C-alpha positions as CSV (number, residue, x, y, z in Angstrom):
1,M,0.4,-0.2,0.3
2,S,1.2,3.0,-0.7
3,A,2.7,5.1,2.7
4,V,1.4,8.8,1.0
5,Q,-1.6,9.9,2.6
6,P,-3.2,12.1,-1.2
7,P,-4.9,15.5,-0.9
8,G,-8.0,16.0,0.7
9,Q,-9.5,16.8,-2.3
10,L,-8.9,13.3,-4.2
11,Q,-10.0,11.2,-1.2
12,H,-13.4,13.3,-0.7
13,A,-14.0,12.8,-4.9
14,A,-13.1,9.0,-4.5
15,E,-15.2,8.3,-1.6
16,S,-18.1,9.9,-3.8
17,V,-18.0,7.8,-6.1
18,L,-17.6,4.9,-4.2
19,D,-20.4,4.8,-1.7
20,V,-21.4,2.6,0.6
21,Q,-24.4,2.2,-1.7
22,G,-22.6,1.8,-5.3
23,M,-20.1,-0.5,-3.4
24,Q,-23.9,-2.3,-2.1
25,F,-25.0,-2.8,-5.6
26,W,-22.1,-4.1,-7.2
27,L,-21.5,-7.1,-4.2
28,D,-25.8,-7.7,-4.8
29,K,-24.5,-8.3,-8.1
30,A,-21.5,-10.9,-6.9
31,V,-23.5,-12.4,-5.0
32,A,-26.7,-12.7,-7.6
33,W,-24.5,-13.9,-10.1
34,S,-23.0,-16.6,-7.6
35,Q,-26.2,-18.0,-6.5
36,A,-27.6,-19.1,-10.8
37,D,-25.8,-21.1,-12.9
38,G,-28.7,-20.3,-15.5
39,P,-28.4,-18.3,-18.9
40,D,-30.2,-15.2,-17.8
41,S,-27.9,-15.2,-14.9
42,Q,-24.7,-15.6,-17.5
43,R,-26.4,-13.0,-19.8
44,D,-26.6,-10.2,-17.0
45,T,-22.9,-10.8,-16.0
46,C,-21.5,-10.5,-19.8
47,L,-23.6,-7.4,-19.8
48,H,-22.3,-5.9,-17.0
49,L,-18.8,-6.5,-17.4
50,S,-18.4,-3.5,-19.2
51,R,-19.6,-1.3,-16.6
52,L,-18.2,-3.7,-14.4
53,R,-14.2,-3.0,-15.5
54,D,-14.8,1.1,-14.9
55,F,-15.9,0.3,-11.3
56,L,-13.1,-2.6,-10.2
57,Q,-10.6,0.7,-12.2
58,Q,-12.6,3.8,-9.6
59,L,-11.7,0.9,-7.0
60,L,-8.1,0.5,-7.7
61,T,-7.5,4.2,-7.7
62,H,-9.2,4.4,-4.5
63,I,-7.1,1.7,-3.0
64,H,-3.9,3.6,-4.1
65,N,-5.3,6.6,-2.7
66,M,-5.6,4.9,1.8
67,S,-2.2,4.6,3.6
68,S,-3.2,1.0,4.7
69,T,-4.7,-2.1,3.9
70,A,-6.7,-1.6,7.2
71,E,-7.8,2.7,6.4
72,T,-9.3,0.8,3.5
73,M,-11.2,-2.1,4.8
74,Q,-12.2,0.7,7.4
75,R,-14.1,2.6,4.6
76,L,-15.0,0.2,2.0
77,P,-15.9,-3.4,4.9
78,L,-18.0,-4.4,1.8
79,L,-15.1,-4.3,-0.3
80,G,-13.7,-7.9,0.6
81,Q,-16.7,-10.0,0.3
82,F,-17.3,-8.1,-3.1
83,L,-14.0,-9.2,-4.6
84,G,-14.4,-12.9,-2.8
85,Y,-17.6,-13.4,-4.7
86,L,-16.2,-11.9,-8.1
87,C,-12.7,-13.6,-7.6
88,W,-14.9,-17.1,-7.8
89,N,-16.7,-16.0,-10.8
90,P,-15.1,-17.7,-13.8
91,F,-17.8,-15.3,-16.3
92,V,-15.3,-12.7,-14.7
93,T,-12.6,-13.8,-14.7
94,A,-12.2,-15.6,-17.9
95,D,-12.2,-11.6,-19.1
96,G,-8.7,-10.7,-19.5
97,S,-8.9,-7.1,-18.2
98,S,-11.6,-7.5,-15.7
99,R,-9.2,-10.7,-14.3
100,G,-5.9,-8.0,-14.7
101,L,-8.1,-5.3,-12.1
102,L,-9.3,-8.1,-10.1
103,L,-5.6,-9.3,-9.7
104,Q,-4.6,-5.7,-9.1
105,C,-6.9,-4.9,-6.3
106,V,-6.5,-7.9,-4.8
107,L,-2.4,-7.7,-4.6
108,G,-3.3,-3.6,-3.1
109,L,-4.8,-4.8,-0.3
110,H,-2.0,-6.8,0.3
111,S,0.8,-5.5,3.3
112,E,4.6,-6.0,3.0
113,H,4.5,-4.9,6.5
114,P,1.1,-6.2,8.7
115,S,0.8,-4.1,12.2
116,S,-2.4,-5.4,12.6
117,A,-4.8,-8.4,12.8
118,V,-6.9,-7.3,9.6
119,E,-4.3,-6.8,7.9
120,R,-2.6,-10.4,8.5
121,K,-6.0,-12.2,7.7
122,A,-6.1,-10.2,4.1
123,N,-3.0,-11.5,3.9
124,Q,-3.8,-15.1,4.1
125,W,-6.3,-14.2,1.0
126,I,-4.8,-12.7,-0.7
127,R,-1.9,-15.6,-1.1
128,K,-4.8,-17.9,-1.4
129,T,-7.0,-15.5,-3.5
130,L,-3.7,-15.1,-6.0
131,C,-3.5,-18.8,-6.2
132,Q,-6.5,-18.7,-8.5
133,L,-6.3,-16.4,-10.3
134,A,-2.6,-16.6,-11.0
135,T,-2.1,-17.8,-14.9
136,E,1.4,-19.4,-16.9
137,E,0.5,-16.5,-19.8
138,D,0.4,-13.8,-18.1
139,E,3.7,-12.6,-17.0
140,F,2.6,-10.1,-14.4
141,A,0.6,-12.5,-12.3
142,I,3.5,-14.9,-12.2
143,Q,6.2,-12.5,-11.0
144,V,3.5,-11.6,-8.9
145,F,2.6,-14.9,-7.7
146,M,6.2,-15.9,-7.5
147,K,7.4,-13.3,-4.9
148,H,3.9,-13.7,-2.0
149,V,3.0,-18.1,-3.1
150,S,5.7,-20.6,-2.6
151,V,4.1,-23.0,-4.9
152,P,4.1,-22.9,-8.6
153,P,1.6,-20.8,-10.3
154,K,-2.1,-22.5,-11.2
155,E,-3.5,-23.1,-14.8
156,Y,-6.0,-21.8,-13.8
157,H,-7.2,-19.7,-16.5
158,L,-7.5,-22.6,-17.9
159,Q,-9.4,-24.6,-15.9
160,V,-11.8,-21.8,-15.9
161,L,-12.6,-21.5,-19.9
162,K,-13.3,-25.2,-19.7
163,K,-15.5,-25.4,-17.2
164,I,-17.0,-22.8,-19.2
165,V,-17.4,-23.7,-22.3
166,A,-19.3,-27.1,-20.9
167,Q,-21.0,-25.2,-19.0
168,L,-22.6,-23.9,-23.1
169,Q,-22.9,-26.4,-24.3
170,E,-24.8,-27.7,-22.3
171,N,-27.3,-25.0,-23.0
172,I,-26.8,-25.5,-27.0
173,G,-27.4,-29.4,-27.5
174,K,-31.3,-28.6,-26.8
175,S,-32.9,-27.9,-29.7
176,C,-36.5,-25.7,-30.5
177,G,-38.5,-28.7,-31.6
178,S,-41.9,-26.5,-32.6
179,L,-44.1,-23.8,-31.3
180,S,-46.7,-25.4,-31.5
181,N,-47.0,-26.1,-27.5
182,V,-47.2,-22.0,-26.2
183,N,-46.5,-22.5,-22.9
184,R,-43.3,-24.3,-23.5
185,S,-40.3,-22.0,-23.5
186,C,-38.2,-22.1,-26.4
187,S,-35.0,-23.6,-26.4
188,C,-34.4,-20.6,-28.6
189,D,-34.5,-17.7,-25.6
190,V,-31.5,-20.2,-24.4
191,V,-29.6,-19.9,-27.0
192,L,-29.6,-16.7,-27.3
193,A,-29.0,-16.2,-24.2
194,T,-25.2,-18.4,-24.7
195,S,-24.2,-16.2,-27.4
196,D,-24.8,-13.4,-25.8
197,A,-21.9,-14.7,-23.0
198,C,-19.7,-16.2,-24.8
199,V,-18.6,-12.7,-26.3
200,P,-16.3,-11.9,-24.3
201,L,-14.8,-15.3,-24.8
202,V,-14.7,-15.5,-28.4
203,T,-10.5,-15.2,-28.8
204,Y,-10.0,-17.9,-27.3
205,P,-8.9,-20.5,-28.4
206,E,-10.6,-22.6,-25.7
207,A,-13.4,-21.7,-26.6
208,S,-13.7,-22.0,-29.9
209,P,-16.1,-25.6,-29.6
210,V,-18.7,-23.6,-28.3
211,V,-18.7,-20.6,-30.3
212,S,-18.3,-23.6,-33.5
213,A,-21.3,-25.2,-32.1
214,L,-23.6,-21.8,-31.9
215,L,-22.2,-20.9,-35.4
216,Q,-23.0,-24.1,-36.9
217,R,-26.4,-25.0,-35.5
218,P,-29.4,-25.7,-37.2
219,V,-31.7,-22.7,-37.7
220,T,-34.6,-24.3,-37.0
221,C,-37.6,-21.7,-35.5
222,V,-38.5,-18.6,-36.7
223,K,-36.7,-16.1,-34.1
224,E,-33.1,-15.4,-34.4
225,T,-31.0,-17.2,-31.9
226,L,-27.8,-15.2,-31.9
227,S,-27.4,-12.5,-30.4
228,E,-26.1,-9.0,-32.3
229,D,-23.2,-8.8,-29.8
230,F,-21.9,-12.0,-30.1
231,L,-21.8,-11.9,-34.3
232,E,-20.6,-8.8,-34.5
233,A,-18.0,-9.8,-32.1
234,L,-16.5,-12.6,-33.9
235,S,-16.8,-10.4,-36.6
236,S,-14.7,-7.7,-34.7
237,A,-12.0,-10.5,-33.5
238,S,-12.2,-12.1,-37.6
239,A,-11.0,-9.0,-39.2
240,S,-8.0,-8.2,-36.4
241,G,-6.4,-11.8,-37.2
242,S,-7.5,-12.3,-33.3
243,L,-9.9,-15.6,-34.1
244,S,-9.6,-18.2,-36.5
245,L,-12.5,-20.4,-36.9
246,E,-12.9,-24.2,-39.5
247,G,-14.1,-23.5,-42.5
248,P,-18.0,-24.4,-42.1
249,A,-18.2,-22.4,-38.9
250,L,-16.8,-19.0,-41.0
251,V,-19.1,-20.1,-43.8
252,S,-21.6,-19.5,-41.0
253,L,-20.2,-16.3,-40.1
254,W,-20.7,-15.3,-43.5
255,R,-24.2,-16.2,-43.6
256,R,-25.2,-14.5,-40.8
257,S,-23.1,-11.0,-40.4
258,L,-22.6,-9.0,-43.9
259,S,-19.4,-6.9,-42.3
260,S,-17.6,-10.3,-41.8
261,L,-18.7,-11.5,-45.6
262,E,-17.0,-8.7,-46.7
263,G,-14.3,-7.7,-44.6
264,A,-13.3,-11.3,-46.3
265,V,-13.8,-10.0,-49.5
266,L,-12.3,-7.0,-48.7
267,D,-9.6,-9.2,-47.4
268,L,-8.7,-11.2,-50.5
269,M,-9.1,-7.9,-52.8
270,E,-6.1,-6.4,-51.2
271,S,-3.9,-9.4,-50.9
272,S,-4.7,-10.2,-54.8
273,V,-4.3,-6.8,-56.3
274,A,-1.1,-5.8,-54.2
275,A,1.4,-4.6,-56.9
276,G,3.8,-7.7,-57.7
277,C,1.1,-10.5,-56.5
278,T,1.1,-12.5,-60.1
279,P,-1.2,-14.6,-61.8
280,Q,-0.2,-17.9,-60.5
281,I,-0.2,-16.5,-56.9
282,R,-3.8,-14.8,-57.5
283,E,-4.7,-17.8,-58.1
284,Q,-3.9,-19.9,-55.5
285,Q,-4.8,-17.0,-52.6
286,V,-8.8,-17.7,-54.8
287,A,-8.6,-21.5,-54.7
288,R,-7.4,-21.4,-50.9
289,S,-10.2,-19.1,-49.7
290,L,-12.9,-20.5,-49.4
291,L,-15.1,-17.9,-50.5
292,P,-15.8,-19.4,-54.1
293,K,-17.0,-23.1,-52.4
294,A,-19.1,-20.8,-49.9
295,C,-20.6,-19.2,-52.9
296,A,-21.6,-22.4,-54.5
297,V,-23.4,-23.6,-51.7
298,H,-24.8,-20.6,-50.7
299,F,-25.6,-18.3,-53.7
300,P,-26.3,-15.6,-51.3
301,I,-22.9,-15.4,-50.7
302,F,-22.7,-15.6,-54.0
303,L,-24.7,-12.4,-54.9
304,V,-22.9,-9.7,-51.8
305,V,-19.7,-11.2,-53.6
306,S,-20.5,-10.3,-56.6
307,D,-21.5,-6.7,-55.9
308,I,-18.5,-5.4,-53.8
309,F,-16.4,-6.8,-57.8
310,R,-19.8,-4.8,-59.4
311,F,-19.2,-1.4,-56.9
312,T,-15.5,-1.4,-56.7
313,L,-15.0,-2.5,-60.8
314,K,-17.2,0.7,-61.5
315,Q,-14.7,2.2,-59.5
316,A,-11.9,1.3,-61.7
317,E,-12.8,-0.3,-64.4
318,R,-9.3,-0.3,-66.2
319,S,-7.5,-2.4,-63.9
320,E,-6.2,-5.2,-64.7
321,S,-5.7,-6.7,-61.7
322,L,-8.6,-6.5,-60.6
323,K,-10.3,-8.0,-63.7
324,S,-8.0,-10.9,-63.3
325,L,-9.0,-11.5,-59.4
326,I,-12.6,-11.7,-60.6
327,Q,-11.9,-13.8,-63.3
328,S,-10.0,-16.1,-61.1
329,F,-12.9,-16.0,-58.2
330,T,-15.1,-16.7,-61.3
331,R,-13.7,-20.1,-62.4
332,C,-12.8,-21.5,-58.8
333,F,-16.4,-20.9,-58.5
334,L,-17.8,-22.5,-61.8
335,R,-15.7,-25.7,-60.6
336,E,-16.7,-25.8,-56.8
337,T,-20.3,-25.8,-58.3
338,S,-19.6,-28.6,-60.9
339,L,-18.1,-31.0,-58.4
340,L,-21.7,-30.6,-56.2
341,Q,-24.7,-33.4,-56.2
342,P,-27.7,-32.7,-58.2
343,Q,-29.4,-32.2,-55.1
344,M,-27.3,-29.2,-53.7
345,S,-27.2,-27.2,-57.0
346,V,-28.7,-24.1,-57.3
347,P,-29.3,-23.2,-61.4
348,L,-27.2,-20.8,-62.6
349,K,-29.1,-18.1,-63.5
350,A,-29.9,-17.6,-59.8
351,F,-26.4,-16.8,-58.9
352,F,-26.5,-14.4,-62.3
353,P,-30.0,-12.3,-62.1
354,Q,-28.9,-8.9,-63.3
355,S,-26.7,-10.8,-66.6
356,P,-28.3,-10.6,-69.7
357,P,-30.6,-14.4,-70.0
358,S,-29.5,-14.2,-73.7
359,L,-25.7,-13.9,-73.3
360,L,-25.5,-16.2,-69.8
361,A,-25.4,-19.9,-71.2
362,P,-23.3,-19.0,-73.7
363,L,-20.4,-17.2,-72.0
364,L,-20.3,-19.1,-69.1
365,T,-19.7,-22.3,-71.4
366,L,-16.0,-23.6,-71.3
367,P,-13.8,-23.1,-74.9
368,S,-12.4,-26.6,-73.6
369,E,-16.5,-27.8,-73.8
370,M,-17.1,-26.9,-77.5
371,P,-14.7,-27.8,-80.7
372,R,-12.2,-25.3,-81.6
373,E,-13.7,-25.2,-84.9
374,A,-16.9,-23.2,-83.4
375,W,-15.2,-21.0,-81.7
376,R,-15.3,-18.1,-84.5
377,N,-18.9,-18.5,-85.5
378,H,-19.4,-18.8,-81.3
379,L,-17.3,-15.5,-80.5
380,N,-18.5,-13.9,-83.6
381,W,-22.3,-14.4,-81.9
382,L,-21.4,-13.1,-79.3
383,S,-20.0,-9.8,-80.4
384,R,-22.9,-9.3,-82.3
385,S,-25.6,-9.8,-79.4
386,L,-22.9,-7.0,-77.4
387,Q,-23.1,-4.6,-80.4
388,R,-27.2,-4.7,-80.5
389,L,-27.6,-4.7,-76.5
390,T,-24.4,-1.9,-76.3
391,E,-26.9,0.4,-79.7
392,E,-29.5,-0.6,-77.5
393,G,-28.7,1.1,-74.4
394,E,-26.8,4.2,-75.6
395,E,-29.1,5.1,-78.1
396,G,-31.2,5.3,-75.0
397,D,-28.8,7.0,-72.9
398,G,-29.4,9.7,-75.5
399,D,-32.8,9.7,-76.5
400,G,-35.0,8.7,-73.3
401,D,-36.0,10.4,-70.4
402,G,-34.0,10.0,-66.7
403,G,-35.1,6.3,-66.2
404,T,-34.3,5.0,-69.7
405,R,-30.9,6.3,-69.6
406,S,-30.4,4.6,-66.4
407,E,-31.2,1.1,-67.5
408,G,-29.7,1.3,-70.6
409,R,-26.0,2.2,-69.1
410,H,-27.5,-0.6,-66.3
411,A,-27.8,-3.2,-69.0
412,V,-24.8,-2.2,-70.7
413,F,-22.6,-2.5,-67.7
414,E,-24.0,-5.7,-66.7
415,A,-23.3,-7.5,-69.9
416,W,-19.2,-6.3,-69.7
417,F,-19.3,-7.2,-66.3
418,L,-20.8,-10.7,-67.1
419,L,-17.6,-10.5,-69.8
420,V,-14.8,-9.7,-67.3
421,Q,-16.5,-13.1,-65.2
422,C,-16.0,-14.8,-68.1
423,A,-12.9,-13.3,-69.8
424,H,-12.3,-16.8,-71.0
425,W,-13.8,-15.9,-74.8
426,V,-12.1,-12.4,-74.7
427,Q,-8.5,-14.7,-74.7
428,V,-10.3,-16.5,-77.4
429,A,-10.7,-13.7,-79.6
430,V,-7.1,-12.4,-79.0
431,Q,-5.7,-15.8,-79.7
432,L,-7.8,-15.6,-83.0
433,L,-6.8,-12.4,-84.3
434,A,-3.1,-13.5,-82.9
435,T,-3.4,-16.7,-85.6
436,S,-5.9,-15.3,-88.5
437,G,-4.0,-13.3,-90.7
438,P,-5.0,-10.4,-92.6
439,E,-8.9,-12.1,-92.6
440,D,-12.1,-9.8,-91.5
441,C,-11.6,-9.9,-87.9
442,G,-13.8,-6.6,-87.0
443,L,-16.5,-8.7,-84.5
444,L,-13.5,-9.5,-83.0
445,L,-12.0,-6.8,-82.7
446,W,-15.3,-4.9,-81.5
447,L,-15.5,-7.7,-78.6
448,L,-11.9,-7.1,-78.0
449,T,-12.7,-3.0,-77.7
450,F,-15.6,-3.5,-75.9
451,Y,-14.0,-5.0,-73.1
452,H,-11.3,-2.7,-72.5
453,H,-13.6,0.1,-73.6
454,P,-17.3,-0.6,-72.0
455,T,-18.4,2.5,-70.6
456,D,-17.5,5.1,-73.5
457,R,-20.1,6.6,-75.4
458,W,-20.1,5.3,-79.4
459,H,-18.4,7.3,-81.1
460,H,-15.3,7.2,-78.4
461,R,-15.3,3.4,-79.1
462,A,-15.7,3.8,-82.5
463,A,-12.4,5.5,-82.8
464,Q,-10.7,3.4,-80.3
465,L,-12.0,0.6,-82.6
466,V,-10.2,2.3,-85.6
467,Q,-6.8,2.5,-83.1
468,A,-7.6,-0.8,-82.3
469,G,-7.6,-2.2,-85.7
470,E,-4.2,0.1,-86.6
471,A,-2.8,-1.6,-83.8
472,W,-3.8,-5.5,-85.2
473,D,-2.5,-4.0,-88.1
474,H,0.7,-2.6,-87.6
475,L,1.0,-6.6,-85.3
476,L,0.9,-8.8,-88.7
477,A,2.9,-6.4,-90.3
478,V,5.6,-7.0,-87.7
479,F,5.5,-10.9,-87.2
480,V,3.4,-12.1,-90.0
481,A,3.3,-9.9,-93.6
482,S,6.6,-7.9,-93.2
483,P,10.2,-9.6,-93.8
484,H,12.5,-9.3,-90.7
485,P,13.8,-8.0,-88.8
486,A,10.4,-5.8,-88.3
487,P,10.2,-2.6,-90.0
488,A,11.1,0.4,-87.8
489,D,8.5,2.3,-88.7
490,R,5.8,-0.3,-87.6
491,L,7.9,-0.8,-84.6
492,R,7.9,3.2,-83.3
493,S,4.1,3.0,-84.3
494,L,3.3,0.1,-81.8
495,V,5.4,2.1,-79.6
496,A,3.4,4.9,-79.7
497,L,0.0,3.0,-79.2
498,L,1.7,2.0,-75.8
499,S,2.6,5.4,-74.6
500,P,0.2,7.8,-72.0
501,R,-0.5,10.5,-74.1
502,A,-2.7,12.8,-73.4
503,R,-5.8,12.3,-76.5
504,N,-9.0,13.8,-78.3
505,P,-10.5,10.7,-78.2
506,P,-8.8,9.1,-75.1
507,P,-6.1,7.2,-76.3
508,L,-6.6,2.9,-76.3
509,A,-6.3,1.2,-73.3
510,P,-2.4,-0.3,-73.0
511,S,-3.5,-3.1,-72.1
512,L,-5.4,-4.2,-75.3
513,T,-2.3,-3.8,-77.8
514,I,0.0,-5.0,-74.8
515,S,-2.5,-8.6,-75.2
516,L,-1.9,-8.5,-78.7
517,L,1.4,-7.7,-78.9
518,V,2.3,-10.9,-76.4
519,N,-0.4,-13.4,-78.4
520,F,1.3,-12.4,-81.6
521,A,4.8,-13.2,-80.2
522,V,3.2,-16.7,-78.9
523,F,1.9,-18.1,-81.0
524,C,3.0,-16.4,-85.0
525,Q,5.2,-18.8,-86.8
526,L,8.5,-16.8,-86.5
527,P,11.6,-18.7,-84.8
528,L,11.4,-17.4,-80.8
529,S,14.7,-15.4,-80.8
530,A,12.7,-13.1,-83.8
531,S,9.4,-12.8,-81.5
532,A,11.4,-12.0,-78.3
533,G,13.7,-9.6,-80.0
534,I,10.7,-7.8,-81.3
535,L,9.0,-8.1,-77.9
536,Q,12.1,-7.1,-75.8
537,T,12.3,-3.9,-78.5
538,V,8.5,-2.4,-77.9
539,V,8.3,-3.5,-74.5
540,D,11.5,-1.5,-73.3
541,Q,10.9,1.7,-75.7
542,S,7.4,1.8,-74.4
543,G,8.0,0.8,-70.5
544,V,5.9,-1.7,-70.4
545,A,7.4,-4.5,-69.3
546,D,5.9,-5.5,-66.2
547,E,2.7,-5.4,-68.2
548,A,3.8,-8.0,-70.7
549,A,4.5,-9.9,-68.4
550,C,1.6,-10.4,-66.6
551,V,0.1,-11.3,-69.8
552,L,2.4,-14.0,-70.9
553,S,1.6,-15.5,-67.2
554,S,-1.7,-15.3,-67.8
555,L,-1.6,-16.6,-70.9
556,E,0.1,-19.5,-69.6
557,L,-2.4,-20.2,-67.5
558,R,-5.2,-20.3,-68.7
559,L,-3.8,-22.5,-71.6
560,N,-2.4,-25.1,-69.1
561,E,-6.4,-25.3,-67.7
562,G,-6.7,-26.0,-70.8
563,G,-9.1,-23.7,-72.2
564,C,-7.9,-22.9,-75.7
565,S,-5.7,-24.7,-77.5
566,S,-1.9,-25.2,-76.3
567,S,1.0,-27.5,-77.6
568,D,4.6,-28.5,-76.3
569,R,5.5,-25.5,-78.7
570,V,3.5,-22.9,-78.2
571,H,4.5,-23.5,-74.0
572,L,8.3,-23.2,-74.8
573,R,7.6,-19.7,-76.6
574,I,5.7,-18.4,-73.4
575,Q,8.9,-19.8,-71.4
576,G,11.1,-18.3,-73.7
577,L,9.5,-15.0,-74.3
578,Q,9.0,-14.5,-70.1
579,H,12.1,-15.0,-69.7
580,T,13.9,-12.7,-72.7
581,I,11.6,-9.9,-70.6
582,T,12.5,-11.3,-67.1
583,H,16.3,-11.3,-67.4
584,K,16.0,-7.8,-69.4
585,H,13.8,-6.1,-66.7
586,S,16.2,-7.2,-64.6
587,A,19.6,-6.1,-65.6
């Protein structure tokens, strides 16, 4: 205890806060909690924990301001009973903050040199209580324990948690079978109270069985069986990384808590769109995530995830890494749906309620699911369909009222968003453009231009389609038609298309030209050394080596999945081009 007498003003202030009436209120609470083990008592304890911690903090300040333990006990005669009841309440001592304050209050009553029977008796009680409160995880408690007690510290905290978990799991085991008997108490009320009681325990690994059991309890009642405080605590702990749930429990949390689901999607986006994240790493991150599987089994989760992607993409429609993430996610999702038993599967149209129905099946069909000879006709049909939809939407945008304009823009965006999700057909279109020769590829170029310029008005897209045609003509001349070495003027034109500059109408998206350039280098008939030289010259002069390397990695990933035509020659050329770019760039 402090030997310094505090100023009278401070002492009176402390006494006004900690009067006998206030102490009596908390003592009554502590006694009531100790005499009842039911869910109502547990819930009441947990609901009062925050106020109790505030009171304990005030009490600790008061104890430190007293000159001795004897004076403290004289001013607050109920203090010993109050602390004693709390020390034996597992729902209080299982909470780390409350347990720490209790420990300090108890220690504050210890007398280094007891001068009375009251202080000697208090010291004996304190030693026993320290045995109860000390834990091996709490270094401060260990030091206090070793100083005042002559036996090793006990694993009391672990035992307390096990006891609480066992008590709570007994409450969860019962299910609500029927509400027909109005005189029968619904067991879901007990589960609701149990979830409230779990709020302080959610971050403890020992409590994970009861948390998981609560989350996975079958819903058999019209009542909500889990408290908002419980779900909010789980969501907050999950976001901070202090909570680890097994797969089924985590999916159940996502189903019940929108904030936890949003946090999981945003975390995946942040890690997958980060600088330096390659397509292969991004694919692995998505595959390791539980989100695609959860979406396949619970289509409302997919709708939320899609809305987050949709909103983010509206803000950053030219982010190639974001589009790549959406494509990887959709591929993993479609794989998961194909693995479901027929009785568990939901029609795919339920997952895409905003997508144009006529485009849904054609875009969701994988290239590997139809003959290669049918690819061009399929893509031409897709391009014509998208053209019609876009023209209708943009005509409404120009001539209709506000509602019609909004509907037209929405229809165009949803068609484009579905194309982004199913960009395997965009990859096939680029591959065909690189292997077709100088024949009519206007529909393929329109599809590619629309993919990279979805929200431009028609006259802008028309100008950009002209630029895309110019880029394609230059690439044909460089990789197919012209003698080699490649004409310098053609190379300069390609570099100019890739160089950012002010232009009206807006310049062609560099990602479109890079995609064409890389596919020509991979699929053309030139020797690898000649293709590598052209690719290296263009990317070095335009400063897009990283972007080209990313396109090569994406192409390799798609070919390995069997979505596009591939051969050993193609894979060797990809590896050779990757080596050329990365070696020169790193040097």
